[in-house]
N, C-alpha and C positions, 0 to 999 in steps of 0.2 A: 565551175568554180567561181566564175565571175558573178553568177546569180547568187551564190551563197554569200559572197562579200557584200552584195547589194542588200540582201535581207538582213545580214548582221548590222550593217550601217544604219538601216532603218530602225531596227530594234534599239540600237544605242541612242539614236536621235530621240525616240519616244521616251526612253529612260531618263535622259538628261532634260528633256522638255518637261517631264513630270515633276522634277525637283523644284522646290520653292524654298523661300527663306526659313520656313518653319522647320525644315529638316535639320538646320544647323543651330537653331536656337536651343537654349537649355530648357528642359522640361520642368517648369516651375511648379507643376501641380503634383509632383511625386516626391517622397522623402529621399530615396537613394540619390546620392550625389554629394558634392562638396558645398558646404554652407559656411559663410563668414558671419561671425558675430557682429551685428550692427549696433545694438543697444541693449541695455539691461535695465530692468525695473527694480528700483531699490527703495526700501522703506525701513527706517529705524524706529518705527512706532508713530512717527508723524506721517502726514499724507505723503505717499510715495511719488516718485517721478522717474521718467525714462531718461537715462544718461547714455550718450554716445560712447561706444567702445573706443578706447585710446590704444588698444593693443591689436596685433594681427592674430586673432584667434579664429581657428577653423575646425570644423568637425566634418568628417566624411562618413556618410552612411553607405557602405558598400552593398552591392546587390546580394551578396552571399551572407549578409547578416553581421559582418564584422564592422568594427568602428575604427577610425583612424583620426588623427589630428591632435590638437593640443587643448581642446575645450573639455572633453570628458575623458581625459587620459587614464582615469582609474578603471574605466570600463573597456571590455574587449569585444563585446557583441551587443546586438539589439534585436528586439522582436517588436513588430507593430501589433499590439494586442487587439486594438479595435480602432475606430475612427477618432478616438480622443486620447488614447494611451499608448506610449512607447515604453517598453521595459528594457532597461540597460542591465547588462550582467558583467560582473567582475570575473576574473579567472577562477576564483574560488566558488563561483555560481551565486554569489550574493546578488540580489536584484534590487533595482531602484526604478520606481515608476515615475514617468514624466507625463503630465497632461500636455497635449499639443494641439495647435490649430495651424492649418496651412491655408492661407488666404491671400490672394493676389500676389503670389510669389514670395510671401513672407512667412517664415516658420517661427511661431511663438511657442516657447516651452517653459514649463514650470514644474519643479519637483512636487510629486504628489504622493509620496510614501514609499518606504517607511520614513525617509527624511523629507521634511517639509519646512517651508518658511512660515513662521508664525505671523510676521508682519507683512508678508507678501513679497514675492520675488519672481522674476521671469526674465527670459532672454529672447531677443528677436534676431533671426538670422536671414540672410539673403543668399541665394544660390549663386555660386561662382563656377568658373571653368575648372 
């Protein structure tokens, strides 16, 4: 019995020794997770500009394809179509495409059909807990 406890203790020691700070950091390179709106690109026909978000707006991409939060509240689910397109779906199955780019922990999204911004628009999000 004493030998089993020693072996168990050694195994635990190796498990904890193998942990590093990366295991507790957010995975910034994947879509699933909670994202906070950081800024929006707005243009009224003149040259556009990025403006900091003044509201606490969050979207959560759940791993099972559901959406939560207060940014895209008209949509209930999403599918990552390819490396550049996310498709949002309403409860009635109406779809909206968003072009996206995930770079350096920043998710940039812009509607790409059927609804689109003529003058240009986009949102930038950062991942949160």
